[in-house]
All heavy atoms as an XYZ file, in Angstrom:
808
protein
N      16.528     -0.862      5.634
C      15.580     -1.709      6.312
C      15.785     -3.145      5.860
O      15.776     -3.452      4.685
C      14.181     -1.201      5.988
C      13.089     -1.955      6.695
O      13.128     -3.171      6.803
N      12.115     -1.224      7.162
N      15.938     -4.061      6.792
C      16.250     -5.454      6.483
C      15.157     -6.145      5.678
O      15.442     -6.887      4.750
C      16.519     -6.225      7.765
C      17.050     -7.616      7.500
C      17.832     -8.101      8.692
C      18.409     -9.457      8.454
N      19.527     -9.487      7.556
N      13.878     -5.901      6.002
C      12.805     -6.583      5.272
C      12.753     -6.139      3.817
O      12.522     -6.947      2.931
C      11.458     -6.353      5.941
O      11.131     -4.984      5.932
N      12.960     -4.850      3.552
C      12.929     -4.395      2.167
C      14.157     -4.868      1.407
O      14.086     -5.152      0.222
C      12.812     -2.861      2.072
O      13.883     -2.276      2.789
C      11.484     -2.392      2.608
N      15.302     -4.982      2.072
C      16.498     -5.517      1.423
C      16.273     -6.962      1.019
O      16.678     -7.385     -0.060
C      17.703     -5.420      2.361
C      18.193     -4.002      2.568
C      19.251     -3.919      3.652
O      19.775     -4.964      4.077
O      19.535     -2.791      4.073
N      15.618     -7.727      1.857
C      15.340     -9.130      1.548
C      14.464     -9.238      0.309
O      14.724    -10.034     -0.579
C      14.648     -9.820      2.744
O      15.501     -9.699      3.881
C      14.389    -11.276      2.459
N      13.423     -8.403      0.219
C      12.553     -8.446     -0.951
C      13.286     -8.030     -2.215
O      13.152     -8.667     -3.248
C      11.333     -7.546     -0.750
C      10.222     -8.095      0.112
C       9.105     -7.070      0.248
C       9.667     -9.390     -0.446
N      14.087     -6.977     -2.143
C      14.772     -6.525     -3.351
C      15.808     -7.538     -3.805
O      16.075     -7.668     -4.993
C      15.416     -5.155     -3.133
O      16.409     -5.217     -2.139
N      16.397     -8.271     -2.891
C      17.364     -9.305     -3.268
C      16.697    -10.480     -3.967
O      17.349    -11.256     -4.652
C      18.126     -9.814     -2.036
C      19.066     -8.758     -1.496
O      19.455     -7.842     -2.203
N      19.413     -8.880     -0.226
N      15.388    -10.623     -3.801
C      14.654    -11.722     -4.438
C      14.058    -11.311     -5.779
O      13.219    -11.998     -6.330
C      13.545    -12.215     -3.514
C      14.079    -12.885     -2.274
C      12.961    -13.430     -1.459
N      13.499    -14.008     -0.245
C      12.774    -14.427      0.747
N      11.467    -14.344      0.690
N      13.323    -14.939      1.821
N      14.439    -10.171     -6.295
C      13.976     -9.672     -7.582
C      12.461     -9.482     -7.646
O      11.832     -9.742     -8.659
C      14.452    -10.588     -8.717
C      15.959    -10.752     -8.816
C      16.307    -11.755     -9.904
C      16.639     -9.422     -9.091
N      11.906     -9.005     -6.568
C      10.488     -8.677     -6.544
C      10.321     -7.348     -7.276
O      11.057     -6.405     -7.039
C       9.981     -8.549     -5.089
C       8.582     -7.999     -5.047
C      10.061     -9.900     -4.403
N       9.350     -7.302     -8.179
C       9.163     -6.052     -8.914
C       7.817     -5.386     -8.636
O       7.651     -4.209     -8.899
C       9.303     -6.297    -10.411
O       8.293     -7.159    -10.865
N       6.831     -6.115     -8.118
C       5.510     -5.531     -7.893
C       4.990     -5.924     -6.515
O       4.863     -7.100     -6.197
C       4.537     -6.009     -8.962
C       3.227     -5.239     -8.956
C       2.258     -5.744     -9.993
C       2.624     -5.296    -11.379
N       1.541     -5.564    -12.354
N       4.683     -4.897     -5.704
C       4.253     -5.108     -4.325
C       2.925     -4.397     -4.079
O       2.782     -3.217     -4.382
C       5.306     -4.557     -3.334
C       4.845     -4.735     -1.906
C       6.656     -5.201     -3.555
N       1.955     -5.130     -3.550
C       0.679     -4.566     -3.137
C       0.739     -4.358     -1.629
O       1.113     -5.272     -0.887
C      -0.464     -5.523     -3.484
C      -1.837     -5.165     -2.939
C      -2.420     -3.991     -3.713
C      -2.760     -6.358     -3.009
N       0.401     -3.157     -1.188
C       0.416     -2.853      0.242
C      -1.011     -2.544      0.693
O      -1.642     -1.622      0.182
C       1.338     -1.668      0.566
C       2.750     -1.983      0.098
C       1.301     -1.350      2.058
C       3.699     -0.817      0.145
N      -1.502     -3.326      1.628
C      -2.814     -3.089      2.227
C      -2.571     -2.352      3.543
O      -1.842     -2.837      4.405
C      -3.560     -4.411      2.483
C      -3.741     -5.185      1.180
C      -4.905     -4.147      3.166
C      -4.248     -6.603      1.367
N      -3.156     -1.173      3.686
C      -2.924     -0.362      4.881
C      -1.901      0.718      4.632
O      -1.169      1.142      5.521
N      -1.844      1.202      3.397
C      -0.780      2.135      3.003
C      -0.988      3.574      3.468
O      -0.089      4.388      3.308
C      -0.606      2.113      1.489
N      -2.140      3.890      4.053
C      -2.280      5.261      4.557
C      -1.779      5.373      5.999
O      -1.696      6.467      6.541
C      -3.730      5.749      4.455
O      -4.542      5.108      5.394
N      -1.410      4.243      6.597
C      -0.837      4.278      7.946
C       0.616      4.740      7.864
O       1.235      4.733      6.795
C      -0.895      2.888      8.578
O       0.011      2.010      7.921
N       1.173      5.113      8.983
C       2.570      5.558      9.025
C       3.501      4.465      8.488
O       4.346      4.709      7.634
C       2.954      5.926     10.463
C       4.408      6.273     10.622
C       4.874      7.519     10.239
C       5.301      5.345     11.134
C       6.215      7.838     10.363
C       6.643      5.655     11.270
C       7.106      6.900     10.884
N       3.315      3.258      8.974
C       4.178      2.144      8.554
C       3.937      1.804      7.089
O       4.880      1.651      6.309
C       3.957      0.920      9.454
C       4.431      1.229     10.882
C       4.673     -0.312      8.900
C       4.049      0.193     11.913
N       2.672      1.701      6.682
C       2.354      1.355      5.302
C       2.897      2.360      4.303
O       3.441      1.991      3.256
N       2.761      3.644      4.596
C       3.257      4.688      3.694
C       4.779      4.638      3.592
O       5.343      4.818      2.503
C       2.800      6.064      4.175
N       5.453      4.383      4.709
C       6.910      4.303      4.670
C       7.403      3.061      3.933
O       8.422      3.109      3.241
C       7.491      4.383      6.082
C       7.546      5.815      6.556
O       8.304      6.616      6.034
N       6.716      6.149      7.517
N       6.678      1.969      4.053
C       7.025      0.766      3.292
C       6.864      1.056      1.799
O       7.728      0.704      0.989
C       6.161     -0.437      3.720
C       6.556     -0.897      5.128
C       6.289     -1.588      2.725
C       5.615     -1.935      5.718
N       5.760      1.703      1.430
C       5.526      2.054      0.021
C       6.650      2.931     -0.515
O       7.175      2.706     -1.615
C       4.180      2.755     -0.130
N       7.036      3.924      0.267
C       8.123      4.833     -0.134
C       9.428      4.061     -0.324
O      10.136      4.232     -1.316
C       8.291      5.917      0.928
C       9.415      6.887      0.675
C       9.504      7.907      1.807
C      10.630      8.867      1.595
N      11.870      8.478      2.240
N       9.745      3.200      0.611
C      10.989      2.430      0.555
C      11.028      1.522     -0.675
O      12.025      1.479     -1.401
C      11.132      1.590      1.825
C      12.411      0.803      1.911
C      13.638      1.655      2.143
O      13.534      2.717      2.775
O      14.730      1.238      1.685
N       9.943      0.811     -0.930
C       9.899     -0.059     -2.104
C       9.985      0.745     -3.390
O      10.649      0.353     -4.349
C       8.631     -0.916     -2.106
C       8.626     -2.014     -1.088
C       7.432     -2.481     -0.577
C       9.798     -2.600     -0.636
C       7.408     -3.510      0.355
C       9.787     -3.619      0.302
C       8.588     -4.074      0.797
N       9.302      1.883     -3.431
C       9.339      2.754     -4.609
C      10.777      3.223     -4.881
O      11.219      3.246     -6.032
C       8.401      3.946     -4.414
C       8.409      4.921     -5.533
N       7.807      4.661     -6.747
C       8.949      6.161     -5.630
C       7.988      5.700     -7.543
N       8.662      6.619     -6.883
N      11.473      3.585     -3.829
C      12.860      4.041     -3.979
C      13.791      2.924     -4.451
O      14.872      3.182     -4.948
C      13.357      4.649     -2.665
C      12.710      5.991     -2.370
C      13.072      6.551     -1.017
O      13.696      5.838     -0.197
O      12.710      7.719     -0.770
N      13.349      1.676     -4.294
C      14.123      0.532     -4.788
C      13.643      0.109     -6.178
O      13.903     -0.998     -6.631
C      14.024     -0.632     -3.803
C      14.704     -0.342     -2.488
C      14.630     -1.522     -1.549
O      14.554     -2.671     -1.965
N      14.653     -1.249     -0.258
N      12.934      1.022     -6.841
C      12.452      0.823     -8.216
C      11.472     -0.328     -8.363
O      11.397     -0.955     -9.418
C      13.622      0.662     -9.190
C      14.465      1.908     -9.238
O      13.936      3.015     -9.297
N      15.771      1.747     -9.176
N      10.718     -0.612     -7.319
C       9.663     -1.606     -7.413
C       8.362     -0.911     -7.806
O       8.179      0.267     -7.528
C       9.465     -2.316     -6.073
C      10.635     -3.140     -5.647
S      10.247     -3.931     -4.073
C      11.887     -4.423     -3.564
N       7.477     -1.636     -8.453
C       6.144     -1.131     -8.723
C       5.353     -1.308     -7.433
O       5.241     -2.414     -6.916
C       5.479     -1.906     -9.875
C       6.282     -1.711    -11.167
C       4.028     -1.451    -10.057
C       5.884     -2.664    -12.271
N       4.832     -0.213     -6.923
C       4.133     -0.230     -5.643
C       2.659      0.082     -5.870
O       2.323      1.050     -6.551
C       4.749      0.806     -4.680
C       4.008      0.813     -3.360
C       6.227      0.529     -4.468
N       1.802     -0.759     -5.319
C       0.358     -0.548     -5.394
C      -0.144     -0.370     -3.959
O      -0.484     -1.342     -3.292
C      -0.349     -1.733     -6.079
C       0.312     -2.051     -7.415
C      -1.835     -1.451     -6.238
C       0.029     -3.450     -7.913
N      -0.133      0.868     -3.465
C      -0.607      1.099     -2.099
C      -2.131      1.171     -2.066
O      -2.746      1.836     -2.891
C       0.015      2.442     -1.734
C       0.274      3.119     -3.028
C       0.389      2.063     -4.080
N      -2.730      0.442     -1.139
C      -4.183      0.458     -1.012
C      -4.576      0.698      0.436
O      -3.794      0.485      1.358
C      -4.811     -0.875     -1.482
O      -4.420     -1.928     -0.607
C      -4.413     -1.214     -2.906
N      -5.806      1.141      0.585
C      -6.399      1.287      1.911
C      -7.831      0.826      1.796
O      -8.523      1.145      0.824
C      -6.341      2.739      2.377
C      -6.777      2.952      3.797
C      -5.891      2.222      4.794
O      -4.691      2.508      4.875
O      -6.428      1.335      5.500
N      -8.298      0.062      2.757
C      -9.670     -0.427      2.751
C     -10.626      0.736      2.981
O     -10.353      1.623      3.791
C      -9.857     -1.484      3.840
C     -11.126     -2.283      3.656
O     -12.206     -1.673      3.578
O     -11.036     -3.514      3.575
N     -11.734      0.727      2.267
C     -12.740      1.787      2.406
C     -13.196      1.981      3.846
O     -13.576      3.079      4.231
C     -13.958      1.488      1.530
C     -13.675      1.696      0.071
O     -12.742      2.396     -0.302
N     -14.474      1.078     -0.772
N     -13.135      0.925      4.648
C     -13.549      1.004      6.052
C     -12.695      2.014      6.811
O     -13.164      2.662      7.745
C     -13.434     -0.398      6.709
C     -13.631     -0.318      8.209
C     -14.428     -1.345      6.089
N     -11.444      2.175      6.416
C     -10.520      3.052      7.135
C     -10.500      4.487      6.630
O      -9.724      5.299      7.124
C      -9.103      2.491      7.073
C      -8.946      1.263      7.923
O      -9.698      1.050      8.867
N      -7.986      0.437      7.591
N     -11.332      4.802      5.634
C     -11.345      6.167      5.113
C     -12.050      7.068      6.125
O     -13.130      6.785      6.583
C     -12.072      6.237      3.753
C     -11.336      5.386      2.729
C     -12.185      7.681      3.273
C     -12.081      5.241      1.430
N     -11.410      8.131      6.464
C     -11.985      9.076      7.414
C     -11.208     10.368      7.341
O     -10.389     10.573      6.446
N     -11.443     11.225      8.283
C     -10.738     12.494      8.300
C      -9.593     12.428      9.304
O      -9.707     12.864     10.441
C     -11.663     13.669      8.601
C     -10.951     14.980      8.469
C     -10.617     15.474      7.225
C     -10.592     15.701      9.588
C      -9.934     16.679      7.099
C      -9.910     16.902      9.479
C      -9.580     17.395      8.232
N      -8.518     11.820      8.889
C      -7.282     11.800      9.669
C      -6.271     12.611      8.871
O      -5.765     12.132      7.855
C      -6.798     10.364      9.871
C      -5.472     10.294     10.619
O      -4.905     11.360     10.952
O      -5.000      9.179     10.861
N      -5.989     13.833      9.292
C      -5.089     14.689      8.513
C      -3.730     14.043      8.225
O      -3.183     14.225      7.142
C      -4.923     15.932      9.385
C      -6.101     15.939     10.292
C      -6.478     14.497     10.496
N      -3.207     13.273      9.160
C      -1.916     12.632      8.922
C      -1.998     11.567      7.840
O      -1.095     11.438      7.009
C      -1.363     12.027     10.214
C      -0.847     13.026     11.232
C      -0.435     12.308     12.513
C       0.318     13.812     10.674
N      -3.081     10.799      7.823
C      -3.247      9.780      6.785
C      -3.335     10.439      5.415
O      -2.713      9.979      4.454
C      -4.494      8.936      7.052
N      -4.121     11.511      5.322
C      -4.234     12.217      4.045
C      -2.900     12.846      3.662
O      -2.537     12.858      2.491
C      -5.341     13.265      4.095
C      -6.683     12.629      4.118
C      -7.536     12.545      5.182
C      -7.329     11.940      3.046
N      -8.668     11.846      4.836
C      -8.576     11.469      3.529
C      -6.987     11.668      1.728
C      -9.460     10.757      2.741
C      -7.872     10.947      0.936
C      -9.091     10.509      1.444
N      -2.143     13.366      4.596
C      -0.816     13.922      4.321
C       0.097     12.831      3.738
O       0.787     13.047      2.745
C      -0.216     14.502      5.607
C       1.224     14.910      5.472
C       1.564     16.101      4.837
C       2.244     14.102      5.977
C       2.892     16.477      4.709
C       3.562     14.474      5.847
C       3.894     15.657      5.209
O       5.207     16.017      5.071
N       0.095     11.655      4.357
C       0.924     10.547      3.855
C       0.490     10.147      2.447
O       1.314      9.862      1.583
C       0.843      9.358      4.814
C       1.529      9.620      6.142
C       1.580      8.397      7.001
N       0.303      8.012      7.563
C      -0.128      8.340      8.767
N       0.602      9.105      9.568
N      -1.298      7.920      9.210
N      -0.812     10.112      2.216
C      -1.361      9.761      0.902
C      -0.874     10.757     -0.143
O      -0.454     10.378     -1.229
C      -2.887      9.791      1.011
C      -3.614      8.723      0.263
C      -4.564      8.939     -0.677
C      -3.507      7.303      0.397
N      -5.058      7.731     -1.128
C      -4.420      6.723     -0.483
C      -2.712      6.468      1.179
C      -4.570      5.337     -0.614
C      -2.863      5.102      1.055
C      -3.782      4.561      0.167
N      -0.947     12.056      0.182
C      -0.498     13.104     -0.743
C       0.998     12.995     -1.024
O       1.439     13.243     -2.148
C      -0.830     14.498     -0.194
C      -2.312     14.819     -0.206
C      -2.894     14.868     -1.613
O      -2.229     15.362     -2.540
O      -4.037     14.377     -1.781
N       1.778     12.630     -0.018
C       3.224     12.443     -0.224
C       3.477     11.314     -1.221
O       4.353     11.412     -2.073
C       3.942     12.156      1.097
C       3.933     13.302      2.072
C       4.726     14.470      1.577
C       6.087     14.440      2.202
N       6.929     15.548      1.809
N       2.721     10.203     -1.117
C       2.874      9.098     -2.058
C       2.526      9.555     -3.471
O       3.250      9.267     -4.428
C       1.994      7.913     -1.655
C       2.367      7.184     -0.364
C       1.355      6.079     -0.067
C       3.777      6.602     -0.457
N       1.432     10.295     -3.600
C       1.027     10.808     -4.911
C       2.122     11.716     -5.471
O       2.458     11.637     -6.653
C      -0.329     11.542     -4.815
C      -1.439     10.530     -4.506
C      -0.629     12.313     -6.096
C      -2.765     11.155     -4.115
N       2.703     12.538     -4.621
C       3.788     13.431     -5.037
C       5.021     12.685     -5.526
O       5.808     13.220     -6.308
N       5.195     11.457     -5.070
C       6.326     10.635     -5.509
C       6.005      9.891     -6.803
O       6.840      9.170     -7.324
C       6.689      9.614     -4.425
C       7.225     10.220     -3.159
S       7.480      8.960     -1.874
C       8.703      7.924     -2.664
N       4.783     10.042     -7.304
C       4.390      9.341     -8.517
C       3.781      7.977     -8.260
O       3.663      7.155     -9.161
N       3.392      7.738     -7.012
C       2.757      6.471     -6.640
C       1.253      6.718     -6.587
O       0.803      7.697     -6.000
C       3.259      5.990     -5.260
C       4.774      5.851     -5.259
C       2.593      4.692     -4.868
C       5.372      5.602     -3.892
N       0.483      5.841     -7.199
C      -0.972      6.025     -7.252
C      -1.687      5.136     -6.242
O      -1.941      3.961     -6.506
C      -1.485      5.700     -8.654
O      -0.889      6.557     -9.595
N      -2.037      5.667     -5.077
C      -2.741      4.867     -4.081
C      -4.201      4.633     -4.477
O      -4.782      5.393     -5.249
C      -2.649      5.703     -2.812
C      -2.324      7.076     -3.243
C      -1.725      7.000     -4.600
N      -4.780      3.567     -3.935
C      -6.141      3.164     -4.285
C      -6.936      2.876     -3.012
O      -6.466      2.147     -2.145
C      -6.105      1.869     -5.145
C      -7.505      1.391     -5.459
C      -5.284      2.071     -6.401
N      -8.129      3.459     -2.920
C      -9.072      3.057     -1.880
C      -9.826      1.865     -2.423
O     -10.205      1.841     -3.591
C     -10.044      4.189     -1.547
C      -9.409      5.319     -0.803
C      -9.367      6.583     -1.349
C      -8.849      5.114      0.438
C      -8.785      7.634     -0.665
C      -8.256      6.144      1.136
C      -8.219      7.409      0.575
N     -10.047      0.882     -1.577
C     -10.587     -0.368     -2.077
C     -11.490     -1.010     -1.048
O     -11.262     -0.883      0.153
C      -9.417     -1.311     -2.404
C      -9.785     -2.444     -3.294
C      -9.916     -2.258     -4.653
C     -10.025     -3.686     -2.769
C     -10.270     -3.299     -5.476
C     -10.374     -4.743     -3.579
C     -10.505     -4.544     -4.942
N     -12.502     -1.745     -1.521
C     -13.414     -2.462     -0.634
C     -12.990     -3.934     -0.588
O     -13.400     -4.728     -1.433
C     -14.851     -2.331     -1.134
C     -15.835     -3.037     -0.246
O     -15.469     -3.640      0.768
N     -17.093     -2.986     -0.605
N     -12.179     -4.289      0.373
C     -11.683     -5.664      0.468
C     -12.730     -6.656      0.951
O     -12.504     -7.852      0.909
C     -10.436     -5.728      1.354
C      -9.206     -5.296      0.608
C      -8.686     -4.018      0.749
C      -8.570     -6.165     -0.269
C      -7.562     -3.616      0.043
C      -7.453     -5.772     -0.981
C      -6.956     -4.502     -0.812
O      -5.853     -4.112     -1.524
N     -13.888     -6.171      1.385
C     -14.939     -7.110      1.791
C     -15.718     -7.639      0.587
O     -16.468     -8.604      0.717
C     -15.924     -6.457      2.785
O     -16.533     -5.327      2.166
C     -15.209     -6.043      4.064
N     -15.549     -7.035     -0.570
C     -16.190     -7.503     -1.797
C     -15.269     -8.520     -2.474
O     -14.288     -8.157     -3.123
C     -16.471     -6.322     -2.720
C     -17.232     -6.721     -3.980
O     -17.024     -7.844     -4.492
O     -18.025     -5.894     -4.448
N     -15.583     -9.791     -2.300
C     -14.722    -10.877     -2.775
C     -14.459    -10.798     -4.275
O     -13.323    -10.948     -4.731
C     -15.333    -12.232     -2.411
C     -14.485    -13.382     -2.830
N     -14.596    -13.975     -4.066
C     -13.493    -14.035     -2.189
C     -13.707    -14.939     -4.171
N     -13.034    -15.008     -3.036
N     -15.489    -10.571     -5.079
C     -15.328    -10.531     -6.532
C     -14.443     -9.367     -6.966
O     -13.579     -9.514     -7.843
C     -16.685    -10.448     -7.232
C     -17.507    -11.730     -7.063
O     -16.896    -12.804     -6.850
O     -18.748    -11.647     -7.132
N     -14.655     -8.203     -6.352
C     -13.820     -7.038     -6.671
C     -12.361     -7.291     -6.296
O     -11.452     -6.934     -7.039
C     -14.310     -5.802     -5.910
C     -15.239     -4.913     -6.668
S     -15.707     -3.528     -5.602
C     -14.713     -2.248     -6.319
N     -12.168     -7.884     -5.142
C     -10.809     -8.172     -4.681
C     -10.119     -9.138     -5.631
O      -8.972     -8.922     -6.035
C     -10.825     -8.744     -3.253
O     -11.463     -7.797     -2.390
C      -9.429     -9.028     -2.749
N     -10.811    -10.194     -6.003
C     -10.235    -11.175     -6.926
C      -9.887    -10.529     -8.270
O      -8.799    -10.741     -8.815
C     -11.206    -12.337     -7.134
C     -10.633    -13.450     -7.977
C     -11.571    -14.641     -8.085
O     -12.687    -14.606     -7.526
O     -11.174    -15.607     -8.741
N     -10.779     -9.711     -8.784
C     -10.544     -9.018    -10.051
C      -9.347     -8.066     -9.939
O      -8.500     -7.999    -10.832
C     -11.798     -8.240    -10.442
O     -11.577     -7.472    -11.574
N      -9.280     -7.327     -8.831
C      -8.179     -6.379     -8.597
C      -6.840     -7.112     -8.546
O      -5.861     -6.684     -9.161
C      -8.430     -5.625     -7.287
C      -7.435     -4.541     -6.994
C      -7.564     -3.297     -7.585
C      -6.391     -4.759     -6.111
C      -6.652     -2.281     -7.309
C      -5.487     -3.757     -5.825
C      -5.619     -2.515     -6.424
N      -6.806     -8.223     -7.835
C      -5.564     -8.991     -7.722
C      -5.146     -9.590     -9.070
O      -3.962     -9.597     -9.410
C      -5.697    -10.089     -6.669
C      -5.805     -9.593     -5.235
C      -6.111    -10.753     -4.302
C      -4.536     -8.870     -4.815
N      -6.103    -10.060     -9.843
C      -5.781    -10.602    -11.168
C      -5.260     -9.508    -12.091
O      -4.328     -9.719    -12.853
C      -7.004    -11.272    -11.787
C      -7.303    -12.627    -11.199
C      -8.516    -13.260    -11.851
C      -8.810    -14.608    -11.223
N     -10.024    -15.219    -11.787
N      -5.872     -8.335    -12.015
C      -5.465     -7.219    -12.870
C      -4.036     -6.775    -12.564
O      -3.248     -6.527    -13.466
C      -6.419     -6.037    -12.681
C      -6.023     -4.802    -13.448
C      -6.967     -3.652    -13.170
C      -6.484     -2.391    -13.870
N      -7.306     -1.238    -13.527
N      -3.695     -6.676    -11.291
C      -2.392     -6.138    -10.898
C      -1.321     -7.210    -10.696
O      -0.135     -6.903    -10.755
C      -2.531     -5.279     -9.642
C      -3.329     -4.039     -9.891
N      -2.828     -2.955    -10.561
C      -4.610     -3.726     -9.594
C      -3.744     -2.023    -10.659
N      -4.846     -2.468    -10.062
N      -1.708     -8.419    -10.424
C      -0.789     -9.558    -10.253
C       0.460     -9.235     -9.428
O       1.578     -9.370     -9.906
C      -0.358    -10.092    -11.626
O      -1.470    -10.507    -12.361
N       0.264     -8.810     -8.169
C       1.449     -8.517     -7.351
C       2.215     -9.796     -7.023
O       1.627    -10.865     -6.876
C       0.857     -7.891     -6.088
C      -0.514     -8.476     -5.996
C      -0.969     -8.655     -7.416
N       3.524     -9.660     -6.918
C       4.348    -10.795     -6.504
C       4.336    -10.951     -4.994
O       4.533    -12.043     -4.479
C       5.781    -10.601     -6.999
C       5.895    -10.671     -8.503
C       7.253    -10.211     -8.957
O       7.609     -9.063     -8.785
N       8.005    -11.128     -9.534
N       4.152     -9.835     -4.308
C       4.136     -9.831     -2.845
C       2.982     -8.953     -2.378
O       2.718     -7.906     -2.964
C       5.468     -9.270     -2.276
C       5.393     -9.086     -0.775
C       6.636    -10.152     -2.652
N       2.303     -9.409     -1.336
C       1.265     -8.603     -0.694
C       1.712     -8.349      0.742
O       2.006     -9.282      1.479
C      -0.104     -9.307     -0.701
C      -0.567     -9.532     -2.140
C      -1.132     -8.498      0.093
C      -1.827    -10.345     -2.262
N       1.791     -7.067      1.096
C       2.162     -6.674      2.448
C       0.901     -6.151      3.130
O       0.276     -5.206      2.653
C       3.245     -5.570      2.444
C       3.560     -5.125      3.862
C       4.491     -6.048      1.716
N       0.529     -6.788      4.232
C      -0.642     -6.350      4.996
C      -0.177     -5.634      6.248
O       0.512     -6.226      7.089
C      -1.528     -7.549      5.353
C      -2.658     -7.216      6.288
C      -3.644     -6.318      5.901
C      -2.723     -7.763      7.554
C      -4.679     -5.981      6.762
C      -3.764     -7.448      8.415
C      -4.740     -6.552      8.006
O      -5.760     -6.214      8.852
N      -0.554     -4.375      6.365
C      -0.219     -3.583      7.538
C      -1.519     -3.347      8.293
O      -2.330     -2.527      7.890
C       0.417     -2.226      7.141
C       0.782     -1.435      8.384
C       1.610     -2.435      6.222
N      -1.763     -4.123      9.369
C      -3.004     -3.939     10.108
C      -3.062     -2.544     10.719
O      -2.089     -2.074     11.292
C      -2.966     -5.020     11.189
C      -1.613     -5.593     11.164
C      -0.894     -5.119      9.942
N      -4.174     -1.886     10.506
C      -4.339     -0.538     11.042
C      -5.646     -0.476     11.813
O      -6.592     -1.186     11.491
C      -4.377      0.509      9.902
O      -5.395      0.160      8.981
C      -3.052      0.587      9.175
N      -5.713      0.401     12.798
C      -6.975      0.578     13.519
C      -7.971      1.270     12.598
O      -7.598      1.833     11.579
C      -6.597      1.469     14.691
C      -5.386      2.202     14.239
C      -4.659      1.265     13.303
N      -9.229      1.229     12.970
C     -10.228      1.914     12.160
C     -10.008      3.418     12.139
O     -10.446      4.098     11.249
C     -11.640      1.596     12.658
C     -12.046      0.132     12.471
C     -13.444     -0.085     13.049
C     -12.028     -0.239     11.001
N      -9.295      3.927     13.108
C      -8.894      5.324     13.103
C      -7.614      5.446     13.898
O      -7.335      4.644     14.778
C      -9.990      6.233     13.692
C     -10.362      5.882     15.100
C      -9.714      6.475     16.165
C     -11.350      4.930     15.357
C     -10.038      6.135     17.469
C     -11.690      4.590     16.653
C     -11.039      5.198     17.715
N      -6.812      6.448     13.544
C      -5.531      6.633     14.223
C      -5.550      7.868     15.108
O      -4.522      8.303     15.561
C      -4.413      6.757     13.189
C      -4.152      5.483     12.424
C      -2.916      5.581     11.558
O      -1.825      5.663     12.136
O      -3.073      5.590     10.344
N      -6.697      8.471     15.279
C      -6.788      9.715     16.032
C      -6.782      9.453     17.457
O      -6.282      9.714     18.383
């Protein structure tokens, strides 16, 4: 994938992914992980629901040793604290619908 090759060529080591339970977000997380990057996949609490495919993708990430996080991005203080704690070099936002069903 050209976009992931560009990031790895820039010596990026830590990537935060917003929207990682989507098909695209989960595949981006997998690709970065396979390139030995630290991947922090997140999903906004608003998007949590019963979508079997989203949960399947989440379980696959966990099986790869990646720890996904549900997060409330509408809470400014929590978001700021989370970003300071993890200090990602790159943030990838994958817009997702409120449900994929």
